[in-house]
Short mmCIF file of the C-alpha atoms (twelve columns), coordinates in Angstrom:
data_MODEL
# 
_entry.id   MODEL 
# 
loop_
_atom_site.group_PDB 
_atom_site.id 
_atom_site.type_symbol 
_atom_site.label_atom_id 
_atom_site.label_alt_id 
_atom_site.label_comp_id 
_atom_site.label_asym_id 
_atom_site.label_seq_id 
_atom_site.Cartn_x 
_atom_site.Cartn_y 
_atom_site.Cartn_z 
_atom_site.pdbx_PDB_model_num 
ATOM 1   C CA . UNK A 1   0.000   0.000   0.000   1 
ATOM 2   C CA . UNK A 2   2.873   2.337   0.768   1 
ATOM 3   C CA . UNK A 3   4.295   1.763   -2.732  1 
ATOM 4   C CA . UNK A 4   0.914   2.512   -4.258  1 
ATOM 5   C CA . UNK A 5   0.653   5.740   -2.257  1 
ATOM 6   C CA . UNK A 6   4.147   7.145   -2.885  1 
ATOM 7   C CA . UNK A 7   3.742   7.022   -6.657  1 
ATOM 8   C CA . UNK A 8   1.415   10.034  -6.369  1 
ATOM 9   C CA . UNK A 9   4.165   12.148  -4.747  1 
ATOM 10  C CA . UNK A 10  5.412   14.637  -5.625  1 
ATOM 11  C CA . UNK A 11  1.950   15.585  -6.802  1 
ATOM 12  C CA . UNK A 12  1.353   14.037  -10.203 1 
ATOM 13  C CA . UNK A 13  -2.067  13.872  -11.864 1 
ATOM 14  C CA . UNK A 14  -0.941  11.596  -14.693 1 
ATOM 15  C CA . UNK A 15  0.102   8.472   -12.837 1 
ATOM 16  C CA . UNK A 16  -1.472  5.123   -11.965 1 
ATOM 17  C CA . UNK A 17  -5.142  5.354   -10.921 1 
ATOM 18  C CA . UNK A 18  -5.359  9.063   -11.769 1 
ATOM 19  C CA . UNK A 19  -4.746  8.278   -15.451 1 
ATOM 20  C CA . UNK A 20  -8.267  6.861   -15.649 1 
ATOM 21  C CA . UNK A 21  -9.737  9.799   -13.702 1 
ATOM 22  C CA . UNK A 22  -8.753  12.538  -16.164 1 
ATOM 23  C CA . UNK A 23  -12.375 13.646  -16.604 1 
ATOM 24  C CA . UNK A 24  -12.375 14.703  -12.915 1 
ATOM 25  C CA . UNK A 25  -8.847  16.059  -12.542 1 
ATOM 26  C CA . UNK A 26  -9.991  19.555  -13.459 1 
ATOM 27  C CA . UNK A 27  -12.185 19.578  -10.313 1 
ATOM 28  C CA . UNK A 28  -10.121 21.132  -7.545  1 
ATOM 29  C CA . UNK A 29  -12.229 19.456  -4.855  1 
ATOM 30  C CA . UNK A 30  -11.565 16.044  -6.430  1 
ATOM 31  C CA . UNK A 31  -7.801  16.564  -6.505  1 
ATOM 32  C CA . UNK A 32  -7.750  17.783  -2.906  1 
ATOM 33  C CA . UNK A 33  -9.989  14.919  -1.729  1 
ATOM 34  C CA . UNK A 34  -7.896  12.343  -3.582  1 
ATOM 35  C CA . UNK A 35  -4.608  13.472  -2.045  1 
ATOM 36  C CA . UNK A 36  -6.083  13.789  1.432   1 
ATOM 37  C CA . UNK A 37  -7.575  10.310  1.084   1 
ATOM 38  C CA . UNK A 38  -4.440  8.517   -0.112  1 
ATOM 39  C CA . UNK A 39  -2.258  10.286  2.453   1 
ATOM 40  C CA . UNK A 40  -4.378  9.772   5.544   1 
ATOM 41  C CA . UNK A 41  -5.748  6.360   4.628   1 
ATOM 42  C CA . UNK A 42  -2.200  5.018   4.755   1 
ATOM 43  C CA . UNK A 43  -1.783  6.535   8.253   1 
ATOM 44  C CA . UNK A 44  -5.022  4.867   9.290   1 
ATOM 45  C CA . UNK A 45  -3.925  1.540   7.880   1 
ATOM 46  C CA . UNK A 46  -0.549  1.541   9.627   1 
ATOM 47  C CA . UNK A 47  -2.007  2.851   12.891  1 
ATOM 48  C CA . UNK A 48  -4.808  0.304   12.850  1 
ATOM 49  C CA . UNK A 49  -2.439  -2.648  12.660  1 
ATOM 50  C CA . UNK A 50  -0.974  -1.733  16.049  1 
ATOM 51  C CA . UNK A 51  -4.264  -1.254  17.863  1 
ATOM 52  C CA . UNK A 52  -5.248  -4.898  18.276  1 
ATOM 53  C CA . UNK A 53  -2.059  -6.016  19.959  1 
ATOM 54  C CA . UNK A 54  -2.784  -6.960  23.568  1 
ATOM 55  C CA . UNK A 55  0.952   -6.588  24.231  1 
ATOM 56  C CA . UNK A 56  0.980   -2.952  23.085  1 
ATOM 57  C CA . UNK A 57  -2.336  -2.162  24.829  1 
ATOM 58  C CA . UNK A 58  -1.110  -3.485  28.195  1 
ATOM 59  C CA . UNK A 59  2.657   -2.935  28.123  1 
ATOM 60  C CA . UNK A 60  2.680   0.321   26.166  1 
ATOM 61  C CA . UNK A 61  -0.732  1.808   26.817  1 
ATOM 62  C CA . UNK A 62  0.461   5.332   26.024  1 
ATOM 63  C CA . UNK A 63  1.586   4.203   22.557  1 
ATOM 64  C CA . UNK A 64  -1.831  2.565   22.078  1 
ATOM 65  C CA . UNK A 65  -3.538  5.844   23.011  1 
ATOM 66  C CA . UNK A 66  -1.387  8.059   20.787  1 
ATOM 67  C CA . UNK A 67  -1.570  5.789   17.768  1 
ATOM 68  C CA . UNK A 68  -5.302  5.309   18.406  1 
ATOM 69  C CA . UNK A 69  -5.805  9.073   18.288  1 
ATOM 70  C CA . UNK A 70  -3.885  9.207   14.999  1 
ATOM 71  C CA . UNK A 71  -6.179  6.476   13.650  1 
ATOM 72  C CA . UNK A 72  -9.397  8.153   14.793  1 
ATOM 73  C CA . UNK A 73  -8.468  11.692  13.729  1 
ATOM 74  C CA . UNK A 74  -7.129  10.495  10.359  1 
ATOM 75  C CA . UNK A 75  -10.401 8.751   9.588   1 
ATOM 76  C CA . UNK A 76  -12.963 11.129  11.063  1 
ATOM 77  C CA . UNK A 77  -11.486 14.398  9.884   1 
ATOM 78  C CA . UNK A 78  -9.699  13.412  6.713   1 
ATOM 79  C CA . UNK A 79  -9.780  9.920   5.173   1 
ATOM 80  C CA . UNK A 80  -13.500 9.081   5.416   1 
ATOM 81  C CA . UNK A 81  -14.858 12.498  4.331   1 
ATOM 82  C CA . UNK A 82  -12.418 12.625  1.408   1 
ATOM 83  C CA . UNK A 83  -13.319 9.014   0.583   1 
ATOM 84  C CA . UNK A 84  -16.950 10.078  0.322   1 
ATOM 85  C CA . UNK A 85  -16.023 12.784  -2.173  1 
ATOM 86  C CA . UNK A 86  -13.964 10.493  -4.391  1 
ATOM 87  C CA . UNK A 87  -16.524 7.703   -3.961  1 
ATOM 88  C CA . UNK A 88  -19.037 9.952   -5.670  1 
ATOM 89  C CA . UNK A 89  -16.777 9.893   -8.737  1 
ATOM 90  C CA . UNK A 90  -15.980 6.161   -8.618  1 
ATOM 91  C CA . UNK A 91  -15.484 4.197   -11.803 1 
ATOM 92  C CA . UNK A 92  -18.131 1.672   -12.739 1 
ATOM 93  C CA . UNK A 93  -21.243 3.816   -12.515 1 
ATOM 94  C CA . UNK A 94  -23.968 4.036   -9.902  1 
ATOM 95  C CA . UNK A 95  -23.382 0.690   -8.137  1 
ATOM 96  C CA . UNK A 96  -19.663 1.322   -7.672  1 
ATOM 97  C CA . UNK A 97  -20.353 4.863   -6.517  1 
ATOM 98  C CA . UNK A 98  -22.920 3.580   -4.034  1 
ATOM 99  C CA . UNK A 99  -20.501 0.938   -2.728  1 
ATOM 100 C CA . UNK A 100 -17.688 3.421   -2.157  1 
ATOM 101 C CA . UNK A 101 -19.961 6.059   -0.637  1 
ATOM 102 C CA . UNK A 102 -21.459 3.492   1.765   1 
ATOM 103 C CA . UNK A 103 -17.942 2.360   2.619   1 
ATOM 104 C CA . UNK A 104 -16.932 5.940   3.474   1 
ATOM 105 C CA . UNK A 105 -20.060 6.557   5.565   1 
ATOM 106 C CA . UNK A 106 -19.719 3.229   7.377   1 
ATOM 107 C CA . UNK A 107 -16.030 3.854   8.037   1 
ATOM 108 C CA . UNK A 108 -16.838 7.254   9.506   1 
ATOM 109 C CA . UNK A 109 -19.778 6.006   11.624  1 
ATOM 110 C CA . UNK A 110 -18.023 2.935   13.035  1 
ATOM 111 C CA . UNK A 111 -14.985 5.020   13.932  1 
ATOM 112 C CA . UNK A 112 -17.172 7.722   15.494  1 
ATOM 113 C CA . UNK A 113 -19.087 5.107   17.527  1 
ATOM 114 C CA . UNK A 114 -15.763 3.642   18.696  1 
ATOM 115 C CA . UNK A 115 -14.636 7.107   19.757  1 
ATOM 116 C CA . UNK A 116 -17.910 7.833   21.594  1 
ATOM 117 C CA . UNK A 117 -17.744 4.466   23.382  1 
ATOM 118 C CA . UNK A 118 -14.187 5.247   24.468  1 
ATOM 119 C CA . UNK A 119 -15.275 8.607   25.868  1 
ATOM 120 C CA . UNK A 120 -18.019 6.791   27.799  1 
ATOM 121 C CA . UNK A 121 -15.448 4.289   29.139  1 
ATOM 122 C CA . UNK A 122 -17.309 1.451   27.441  1 
ATOM 123 C CA . UNK A 123 -14.189 -0.436  26.349  1 
ATOM 124 C CA . UNK A 124 -16.029 -3.474  25.063  1 
ATOM 125 C CA . UNK A 125 -18.233 -1.387  22.771  1 
ATOM 126 C CA . UNK A 126 -15.130 0.585   21.770  1 
ATOM 127 C CA . UNK A 127 -13.394 -2.640  20.794  1 
ATOM 128 C CA . UNK A 128 -16.402 -3.892  18.826  1 
ATOM 129 C CA . UNK A 129 -16.670 -0.704  16.784  1 
ATOM 130 C CA . UNK A 130 -12.915 -0.544  16.261  1 
ATOM 131 C CA . UNK A 131 -13.023 -4.063  14.811  1 
ATOM 132 C CA . UNK A 132 -15.708 -2.900  12.387  1 
ATOM 133 C CA . UNK A 133 -13.830 0.297   11.600  1 
ATOM 134 C CA . UNK A 134 -10.576 -1.533  10.921  1 
ATOM 135 C CA . UNK A 135 -12.390 -4.083  8.763   1 
ATOM 136 C CA . UNK A 136 -13.358 -1.155  6.546   1 
ATOM 137 C CA . UNK A 137 -9.849  0.304   6.730   1 
ATOM 138 C CA . UNK A 138 -8.554  -3.010  5.396   1 
ATOM 139 C CA . UNK A 139 -10.769 -2.652  2.326   1 
ATOM 140 C CA . UNK A 140 -7.868  -0.827  0.688   1 
ATOM 141 C CA . UNK A 141 -5.939  -4.090  0.769   1 
ATOM 142 C CA . UNK A 142 -8.751  -6.565  0.187   1 
ATOM 143 C CA . UNK A 143 -10.105 -4.637  -2.797  1 
ATOM 144 C CA . UNK A 144 -6.751  -5.013  -4.524  1 
ATOM 145 C CA . UNK A 145 -6.483  -8.669  -3.496  1 
ATOM 146 C CA . UNK A 146 -9.901  -9.496  -4.949  1 
ATOM 147 C CA . UNK A 147 -9.137  -7.511  -8.099  1 
ATOM 148 C CA . UNK A 148 -5.987  -9.558  -8.648  1 
ATOM 149 C CA . UNK A 149 -7.784  -12.887 -8.034  1 
ATOM 150 C CA . UNK A 150 -10.781 -12.048 -10.244 1 
ATOM 151 C CA . UNK A 151 -8.637  -10.804 -13.124 1 
ATOM 152 C CA . UNK A 152 -6.339  -13.831 -12.851 1 
ATOM 153 C CA . UNK A 153 -9.223  -16.311 -12.737 1 
ATOM 154 C CA . UNK A 154 -11.779 -14.794 -15.112 1 
ATOM 155 C CA . UNK A 155 -10.136 -11.961 -17.100 1 
ATOM 156 C CA . UNK A 156 -13.317 -9.837  -17.156 1 
ATOM 157 C CA . UNK A 157 -13.619 -6.314  -18.523 1 
ATOM 158 C CA . UNK A 158 -11.982 -3.695  -16.240 1 
ATOM 159 C CA . UNK A 159 -15.225 -1.896  -15.308 1 
ATOM 160 C CA . UNK A 160 -16.901 -5.214  -14.466 1 
ATOM 161 C CA . UNK A 161 -14.048 -5.986  -12.086 1 
ATOM 162 C CA . UNK A 162 -14.348 -2.548  -10.540 1 
ATOM 163 C CA . UNK A 163 -18.074 -2.956  -9.901  1 
ATOM 164 C CA . UNK A 164 -17.476 -6.316  -8.204  1 
ATOM 165 C CA . UNK A 165 -14.512 -5.311  -6.049  1 
ATOM 166 C CA . UNK A 166 -16.225 -2.072  -5.014  1 
ATOM 167 C CA . UNK A 167 -18.521 -4.279  -2.906  1 
ATOM 168 C CA . UNK A 168 -16.373 -7.346  -2.329  1 
ATOM 169 C CA . UNK A 169 -13.512 -5.252  -0.962  1 
ATOM 170 C CA . UNK A 170 -15.432 -4.264  2.165   1 
ATOM 171 C CA . UNK A 171 -18.619 -6.320  2.576   1 
ATOM 172 C CA . UNK A 172 -16.733 -9.567  3.184   1 
ATOM 173 C CA . UNK A 173 -14.433 -7.752  5.610   1 
ATOM 174 C CA . UNK A 174 -17.465 -6.624  7.580   1 
ATOM 175 C CA . UNK A 175 -18.893 -10.148 7.643   1 
ATOM 176 C CA . UNK A 176 -15.569 -11.468 8.959   1 
ATOM 177 C CA . UNK A 177 -15.532 -8.675  11.557  1 
ATOM 178 C CA . UNK A 178 -18.988 -9.704  12.752  1 
ATOM 179 C CA . UNK A 179 -17.866 -13.334 13.033  1 
ATOM 180 C CA . UNK A 180 -14.846 -12.223 15.091  1 
ATOM 181 C CA . UNK A 181 -17.073 -10.110 17.327  1 
ATOM 182 C CA . UNK A 182 -19.546 -12.955 17.862  1 
ATOM 183 C CA . UNK A 183 -16.825 -15.524 18.496  1 
ATOM 184 C CA . UNK A 184 -14.317 -13.593 20.617  1 
ATOM 185 C CA . UNK A 185 -16.036 -10.594 22.201  1 
ATOM 186 C CA . UNK A 186 -18.235 -11.327 25.187  1 
ATOM 187 C CA . UNK A 187 -21.338 -9.181  25.217  1 
# 
């Protein structure tokens, strides 16, 4: 993911994914949203990987808190709202746009609910919503994984792949998150 992100820096509107978004590049709000999203989504991804370590939570609780704040602020103030903007312009038409917009809204809401639960000292609820939030954070990885598998196995048209992975990249993650919550989190 880091390699995917760094190819856009220094700012370049004619590289990788942006090559197929040329019809939107003239929109200033799209360019700003795109760069905010790719920058802060990578922070969220890296931060999220540390948050589920019992070792870090117990032995280095201050690190858990600081990195957790980075995760929450990155998503709530930057990555999810910018994801909503670029989701509106997603490739693949209405169904892809809907998938990415729902992903952005869900990511924001689950992270917000995790934050609210933390403020209310409801650590179990906080953990449950963080699992859901991180499942959506991981969609950046799983979307690319599914794209690779589908193209390798079926060689469909690019926009067909995009419409499929727009949903597959996060819905299955959320189902797995719910299984984890049901199996490992006592309610």
